[in-house]
C-alpha positions in Angstrom: 11.8 12.5 42.1 15.1 13.0 41.3 14.4 13.8 37.4 11.3 15.5 37.8 13.0 18.1 40.4 15.8 18.3 37.2 13.0 19.1 34.6 11.5 21.5 37.0 14.7 23.3 37.6 16.1 23.2 33.7 12.2 24.8 33.2 12.7 27.2 35.7 16.0 28.0 34.6 14.8 28.3 30.9 11.7 30.9 31.5 14.6 33.2 34.0 17.1 33.3 31.1 14.4 33.9 28.9 13.0 36.6 30.7 16.4 38.1 31.6 17.0 38.5 27.8 13.5 39.7 27.7 14.0 43.1 30.3 16.2 45.5 28.2 13.9 45.1 25.5 10.8 46.4 27.5 7.2 46.2 27.0 7.6 44.4 23.5 10.6 41.6 25.4 8.1 41.1 27.8 5.4 40.6 26.2 7.3 38.1 24.3 8.7 36.4 27.0 5.1 35.3 28.1 4.1 33.9 25.0 6.9 31.5 25.4 5.8 30.8 29.2 2.2 30.5 28.6 2.7 27.5 25.4 4.9 26.0 27.8 3.3 25.7 30.6 0.5 23.4 29.8 2.7 21.0 28.4 5.2 21.2 31.8 2.0 20.5 33.4 1.1 17.5 31.4 4.5 15.5 31.9 5.4 17.2 35.8 2.2 15.2 36.2 2.7 12.5 34.2 5.9 12.2 35.5 4.2 11.4 39.1 1.5 9.2 38.0 -1.3 11.6 37.3 -2.8 11.2 34.0 -4.5 13.8 33.0 -7.6 12.8 30.4 -8.2 13.9 26.7 -10.7 16.5 27.6 -8.2 18.0 30.2 -5.0 17.8 27.4 -7.7 19.9 25.2 -8.7 22.3 27.5 -5.6 22.9 27.7 -4.2 23.3 24.8 -7.0 25.3 23.9 -6.7 27.6 26.2 -2.9 28.0 25.6 -3.2 28.7 22.0 -6.0 31.3 23.2 -4.0 33.1 25.1 -1.0 32.9 22.9 -3.1 34.1 20.2 -4.3 37.3 22.5 -0.8 38.3 23.4 0.4 37.9 20.1 -1.7 40.8 18.8 -0.9 42.7 21.8 2.4 42.4 20.6 2.1 43.2 16.9 -0.2 46.1 18.5 2.3 47.7 20.4 5.2 46.7 18.0 3.3 48.3 14.9 2.9 51.7 17.7 6.5 51.8 18.2 7.0 51.5 14.4 5.0 53.9 13.3 6.6 56.5 16.2 10.0 55.7 14.7 8.9 56.2 11.6 7.1 59.9 12.2 10.6 61.0 14.1 12.8 60.0 11.0 10.5 61.7 8.6 10.3 64.8 11.0 13.6 64.5 10.9 14.3 64.5 7.6 11.7 67.3 6.8 13.7 69.7 8.8 16.9 68.6 7.5 16.8 70.9 4.4 16.1 74.3 6.2 19.4 72.9 8.3 20.9 74.0 5.1 22.8 77.8 5.2 22.6 78.0 1.0 18.9 78.8 0.6 19.2 78.1 -3.0 20.5 74.2 -1.7 17.0 74.1 0.3 14.4 75.5 -2.4 16.2 72.6 -4.7 15.4 70.1 -1.8 12.0 70.9 -1.7 11.5 70.5 -5.5 13.2 67.7 -5.4 10.8 66.5 -2.1 8.0 67.7 -3.7 9.0 65.4 -6.4 8.8 62.2 -5.1 6.1 63.0 -3.8 3.9 63.4 -6.6 5.7 60.1 -8.3 8.1 58.1 -5.5 11.8 57.6 -6.9 15.0 56.6 -4.8 17.1 59.9 -3.3 20.0 60.0 -5.1 22.9 59.7 -2.7 27.1 60.3 -2.0 26.9 56.4 -1.4 25.9 55.3 -5.2 28.2 56.9 -7.2 30.0 53.2 -8.0 27.9 51.3 -10.1 26.7 47.8 -9.9 28.4 46.2 -12.4 26.6 43.5 -13.7 23.5 45.5 -13.9 22.5 48.1 -17.5 22.9 51.3 -16.2 19.5 51.8 -17.8 17.5 49.1 -15.3 19.8 50.4 -12.5 18.2 54.1 -13.3 14.4 52.6 -13.8 14.8 50.4 -10.4 16.0 53.6 -8.6 12.5 55.0 -9.7 10.4 52.3 -7.8 11.6 53.7 -4.4 10.0 56.6 -2.6 8.8 57.8 0.8 5.9 56.0 1.0 7.1 52.4 0.9 11.5 52.6 1.0 13.6 55.0 0.9 16.6 54.2 -0.8 20.6 55.4 0.8 22.9 53.2 -0.8 23.6 50.7 -3.7 25.6 48.0 -3.1 26.7 45.3 -5.8 24.9 41.6 -5.8 25.4 38.9 -8.4 24.0 40.1 -11.3 21.6 42.2 -9.7 21.6 45.1 -6.4 20.8 45.6 -2.9 19.7 48.9 -1.9 20.1 49.8 1.8 17.5 52.1 3.7 14.0 52.8 5.6 11.4 50.8 5.6 8.4 53.5 5.6 5.2 51.6 4.8 3.8 48.3 6.0 5.6 45.6 5.0 3.3 43.9 2.9 1.7 46.8 1.2 5.4 48.6 0.6 6.5 45.2 -0.9 3.0 45.0 -3.0 4.0 48.7 -4.3 7.4 48.0 -5.3 7.1 44.5 -6.9 4.2 46.3 -9.4 5.9 49.5 -10.2 9.3 47.4 -10.7 7.4 45.2 -12.7 5.9 48.8 -14.9 9.2 49.8 -15.7 11.2 46.4 -16.8 8.2 43.8 -17.0 9.1 40.2 -15.6 13.0 41.0 -15.9 13.5 41.5 -12.2 12.7 40.0 -8.8 12.0 42.2 -5.7 13.2 40.6 -2.4 12.7 42.4 1.0 14.4 41.0 3.5 16.2 41.4 6.8 20.0 42.7 6.1 22.9 41.3 8.3 22.0 44.8 10.5 18.6 43.4 11.1 17.3 46.6 9.0 14.7 45.9 6.3 16.9 45.7 2.7 15.4 45.5 -1.1 17.3 43.3 -2.8 16.6 43.1 -7.0 17.7 40.0 -9.1 17.3 39.2 -12.3 14.7 36.5 -13.2 17.2 34.3 -14.1 18.2 33.7 -10.4 14.9 31.7 -10.4 14.6 28.2 -8.9 15.5 26.2 -12.3 13.2 23.6 -14.0 13.4 20.3 -13.1 15.8 18.3 -16.0 14.6 14.7 -17.3 17.6 13.4 -15.2 16.4 14.8 -12.1 12.9 13.0 -12.6 14.5 9.8 -13.7 16.7 9.9 -10.4 13.1 10.4 -8.4 11.7 7.3 -10.6 14.3 5.6 -9.6 14.2 6.0 -5.9 10.5 5.7 -5.5 10.7 2.0 -6.6 14.0 1.3 -4.3 11.8 3.1 -1.8 8.9 0.5 -2.7 11.2 -2.5 -2.2 12.4 -1.4 0.9 9.3 -0.9 2.6 8.7 -4.7 1.5 11.4 -5.6 2.8 11.2 -3.6 6.2 7.7 -5.8 6.0 9.4 -8.8 5.8 11.6 -8.3 8.2 9.3 -7.2 10.4 7.6 -10.3 10.3 11.2 -12.4 11.0 12.1 -12.7 7.3 13.6 -11.8 4.0 11.3 -11.1 1.1 14.6 -10.3 -1.2 15.8 -14.3 -0.2 12.0 -15.6 -0.5 9.6 -14.0 -2.8 7.2 -16.4 -1.5 6.0 -14.6 1.2 5.7 -11.5 -0.9 1.3 -11.3 0.3 2.6 -11.5 4.2 4.8 -8.4 3.8 2.3 -6.3 1.6 -0.1 -5.0 4.1 2.3 -3.6 6.2 4.1 -1.9 2.6 1.3 -0.3 1.9 0.6 1.3 5.2 3.7 2.5 5.4 3.7 3.5 1.5 0.5 5.2 2.3 1.8 7.3 4.6 4.1 8.6 2.6 2.3 9.0 0.1 0.1 11.1 2.2 2.4 13.4 3.3 3.6 14.1 0.1 -0.1 14.8 -1.1 -0.2 17.3 2.1 2.5 19.8 1.3 1.5 19.5 -2.6 -1.9 20.4 -2.0 -1.5 23.5 -0.1 1.7 24.1 -2.5 -1.1 24.1 -5.4 -4.0 26.2 -3.3 -0.9 28.6 -3.2 0.0 28.4 -6.7 3.7 27.4 -5.8 5.2 24.4 -8.0 6.8 21.8 -6.1 9.4 19.7 -8.2 9.6 15.5 -7.9 9.6 14.1 -4.4 12.7 12.2 -3.8 12.3 9.4 -1.9 15.1 8.1 0.5 14.7 4.6 0.9 15.6 2.9 4.1 15.9 -1.2 5.8 15.6 0.5 8.6 11.6 2.0 8.8 11.0 1.8 4.9 11.7 5.4 4.0 13.0 8.6 5.9 10.8 10.3 3.3 11.2 12.4 0.7 13.4 15.4 -0.2 11.0 17.7 -2.6 12.2 21.3 -3.6 10.2 24.4 -4.2 10.3 25.4 -8.2 8.9 28.5 -7.7 9.7 31.6 -5.9 7.6 31.8 -2.0 6.0 35.0 -1.6 6.2 34.9 2.0 7.3 33.4 5.0 3.5 32.6 5.8 3.3 30.4 2.3 6.7 28.4 3.3 4.6 27.3 6.9 2.0 26.3 5.5 3.8 24.4 2.6 6.6 22.6 5.3 3.3 22.0 8.2 0.7 20.2 5.6 3.0 17.2 5.0 3.9 16.2 8.9 0.3 17.3 9.7 -1.1 15.0 6.8 1.2 11.9 7.4 1.7 12.2 10.9 -2.6 12.5 11.8 -2.8 9.2 9.9 0.3 7.7 11.2 -1.5 8.6 15.0 -5.0 7.6 13.7 -3.2 3.8 12.4 -1.5 3.8 15.9 -4.3 5.0 18.1 -6.8 1.9 16.1 -3.8 -0.6 16.2 -3.7 -0.4 20.3 -7.4 -0.2 20.4 -7.1 -3.4 18.3 -4.5 -5.1 19.9 -5.0 -8.3 22.1 -4.1 -11.3 23.9 -3.1 -13.6 20.5 -3.0 -10.7 18.4 -0.2 -10.8 15.6 3.0 -9.0 16.9 4.9 -9.9 20.3 7.5 -7.1 21.3 8.8 -6.8 24.7 7.1 -4.1 26.5 10.8 -2.4 26.8 10.0 -1.0 23.4 7.2 1.0 24.7 10.6 3.0 26.4 11.5 4.3 23.1 9.0 7.0 22.7 7.4 9.4 25.1 4.9 9.7 22.8 4.1 6.3 22.1 4.5 4.6 25.5 2.7 7.1 26.7 -0.3 6.4 24.7 0.2 2.7 24.7 0.2 3.0 29.0 -3.8 4.9 28.4 -4.6 2.4 25.8 -3.1 -1.4 27.1 -3.1 -0.1 31.1 -1.0 -3.1 32.9 -1.1 -5.1 29.8 2.4 -3.0 29.8 3.9 -4.7 32.5 4.0 -7.9 30.9 7.2 -8.3 29.4 5.9 -9.5 25.8 2.6 -7.8 24.3 0.9 -8.9 21.8 -0.1 -5.6 19.2 -1.9 -5.3 16.0 0.1 -4.7 12.8 -1.3 -1.4 12.6 0.6 -0.4 15.9 3.5 -1.1 13.7 2.7 1.2 11.0 1.8 3.7 13.1 4.9 3.5 15.0 7.1 3.9 12.1 5.0 6.2 10.6 5.5 8.4 13.6 9.3 8.2 13.7 9.2 9.5 9.8 6.9 12.2 10.3 8.7 13.4 13.7 12.5 12.6 11.7 11.2 15.0 8.8 10.3 17.7 11.4 14.5 17.8 12.7 15.0 21.8 12.6 17.2 21.4 10.2 17.8 23.0 7.3 15.5 21.9 4.5 13.5 19.3 6.6 10.1 19.9 7.1 11.0 21.3 10.6 14.0 23.3 9.5 10.9 25.3 7.0 8.9 25.6 9.9 11.6 26.8 12.0 12.9 29.6 9.5 9.7 30.3 8.3 8.7 31.1 12.5 12.3 32.8 13.8 14.2 33.6 10.2 17.1 32.7 9.2 19.3 33.5 11.5 17.9 31.6 13.9 17.1 28.3 11.5 20.4 28.2 11.0 21.9 28.2 14.8 18.7 25.6 15.2 20.5 23.4 11.8 24.1 23.5 13.7 22.5 22.8 17.0 20.4 19.9 15.5 23.6 18.7 14.2 25.8 18.5 16.8 23.1 16.4 18.9 22.8 14.0 16.0 26.7 13.6 16.4 26.6 12.8 20.2 23.0 10.1 20.0 25.1 8.6 17.3 27.7 7.2 19.3 25.1 4.6 20.7 22.5 4.8 17.6 24.0 4.6 14.6 20.8 5.9 12.9 21.0 9.4 14.2 24.7 8.6 12.2 23.1 7.9 9.3 20.3 11.0 9.1 23.1 13.3 10.3 25.3 12.4 7.3 22.1 12.6 5.4 21.2 16.5 6.3 25.3 17.6 6.1 25.8 16.4 2.6 21.8 17.0 1.2 19.4 19.4 3.4 21.7 20.9 5.3 20.8 24.7 3.5 18.6 27.2 4.6 15.3 27.4 2.3 15.9 30.3 0.1 14.8 33.9 0.9 10.6 34.9 0.5 10.1 37.3 -2.0 8.8 39.5 1.2 10.8 37.8 3.9 9.6 40.1 6.8 6.2 39.3 7.9 6.2 36.8 10.8 3.4 34.0 10.4 0.6 35.5 12.5 0.3 33.5 15.8 -1.9 30.6 15.2 0.4 29.5 12.9 3.9 29.9 15.4 1.6 27.6 18.4 0.6 25.0 15.7 4.7 25.0 14.6 6.1 24.7 18.1 3.3 22.2 18.7 4.5 19.8 16.1 8.1 20.6 17.2 7.3 19.3 20.6 5.3 16.3 19.1 8.8 15.5 17.3 11.1 15.6 20.1 8.2 13.7 22.6 8.2 10.9 19.4 12.0 10.7 19.4 12.6 11.5 23.1 13.0 8.2 24.7 11.2 7.6 28.5 14.0 6.9 31.0 14.0 3.3 32.9 13.0 4.7 36.3 10.4 6.7 34.7 9.1 3.9 32.3 9.1 2.1 35.7 7.0 4.1 37.8 4.6 4.5 34.9 4.5 0.8 34.7 6.1 0.2 31.2 8.2 -2.7 31.5 7.6 -6.1 32.6 
């Protein structure tokens, strides 16, 4: 009961804090808060009932998920409609103010010239001259800068300031049209004037205002070098070996010391490699469908689990955040669903005399796995040792590998999902929070320290912005992203001994 009360208190506090933060934003803020509420309530209800010994069957759980997702999508549509109305009203107000500004001039000739400029801009969209544009970007050729400025206009993006940036320029101003449509028009005009020599990014600036960044094509992701392909091959071979060794260690022998037992290790190793391969294939199938090139997978061998997954970089620019989400979530969905299926099948095939005997306390190491095992195996988990089918071990390890890659940090799948849904600022904060949490957990679990170091040195950086980085994924994708992040936490977080005892997990 104290744990249940603590969970409920924490949940209510989080929801109350969210409501407090949302109120100043008016109706838009309240709708956004309600979205979070309807997404959290089913899981709070499920685990709240679970802690007091009330188990919801699969049909009830699915009904909760479907109802929550449907309401989440409905509120999301209302939120987008309201936000679009407010944005349109603000744009009309800005346009009206700018239309009146020429007539405020005391010089009739100046007003006349401004009117002529406005008419010319309407006929052929151009960026209006600005007093802040006196400093030309040093590395951008003047003729290219002049051509780039011609793409802007009152129907897309009204540029008011030019700032040098790397080998290109940043254009600040006001977004006038719908985000995706404006980006498409600007990109077409840019290509018509300067060809494929430049890339146009539409993203959120430091002040959270829409900003256009134009960079030369030389800043595109660099192609994979032969050395990198070679390294990927070496790591793949090492991962095969570590999966074989892990399979041997799970069966209490060291394969590297006795290769005569290769046949005993092979089935489990193949299961682990299959999960890794399906995970990677999920990324690549979706990326290919979207026309996005991926670099080779750099698998991370590990004796603890066989592998920690792979590092795969984007070899081409992403068109939008929706593409980032689709590619990032495809791998965990494919590998996770396969692992989940293998786990359920293994639990169903487990019986007295199965190959593996594991202490029942092991099932306390994961909320998700412990819950599933309790539902399928029942009172068997009250014994000190539980006989399980080898597929249970394979599926469990697969879920852990998937969950590790779903941690919301840097360029991990989870970090990319958070970046696609919530943007770069939130993704950066999530990365820091994840590293801090891993650092704290590493005081009792060396595996967490290993992974924290790996993220810190190899994957802490966020993914580069998409070409059109303002539009968020739709509500269905956002709900799916939150669901997989929730399942990640449920896989990695353990059951407390007290709760496990009340559930009958552990002898």
